[in-house]
N, C-alpha and C positions, 0 to 999 in steps of 0.2 A: 570556582563555579559561581555563576551569578545567582542572585536571589530568585530570579524567575525560573532558572533551570532547577534550582533546588526545590522550589514549591511544585513545579511540574513533575519532578521525579517522585516527590512525596505523594502527590495525588495519584500517580500511576501505580505506586506500590499499594496504596490503601484501597483503590477502586479500579482494578484492572478491567472489570466489565464496562464501567462507564467510559474509560479511556478508549477501549476498543470500539465502542459505539461512536464516540466522538471522532475517532480517526476515520471510520467509515463515512460518517456524515461529511466531514471536511473534504475528504477525497472525492466523494460524489459531487459536492458543490463545485470543486475545482474542475472536475471533468465536464460538468454541465455548463457552468457559467464562465469558466476560464477558457476551456477549449471548445465549447459549443457542441459537444458530442452527447449522444444519448447514453445515459448512465448504465442501464442494464446490459445492452449489447457490448459496451466497453468492458464491463467487469466479466462478462461471459468470455470475451475474447482474450483476456489476460489471465484467466484462471489457470491454464496449463503452465504458463511461465511462473506464476506465483507458487504453484505446487512444486515445481522443480526447485525454485529458489529456497523454499522452506524445507525441502527434503534433503538438500545437499548443503554442505558448509563451504563449498568452493565457488567463489564468484567466477572463476575462469571456466567452470563447467556450466554455470548458469547463463553466462553472457551470450554464447552462440545460440542457445535455445530461445532466449528472450528476444534476440534480434530476429530470428526466423518467425516467431510469433508476431512481432511488430510488423514485419513485412507482409506476412500472409493474412493477418487479420486486420 
C-alpha cells in the first residue's frame, strides 16, 4: 500500500463525516465542470440507481437497473 493510500485510509477512518462531504463535493464538481451537467438534476436522476446499488450486494443485479436509469434519465 502506498503512503498516500495509507494516509487517505487513516483520514477516512478518523473523520468519516468529512470524507463523505468531500466525496460529494468532488463528484459535484466533476459533474458540473467535467461533464457540464447541472448538479441537482443529475443527482436526482441517479438516486434510484444509487439506492439499488447500496441495498443489494450483487453488481449483476444493479447493472441492468443502472443502465435503464442512465438511458431514461
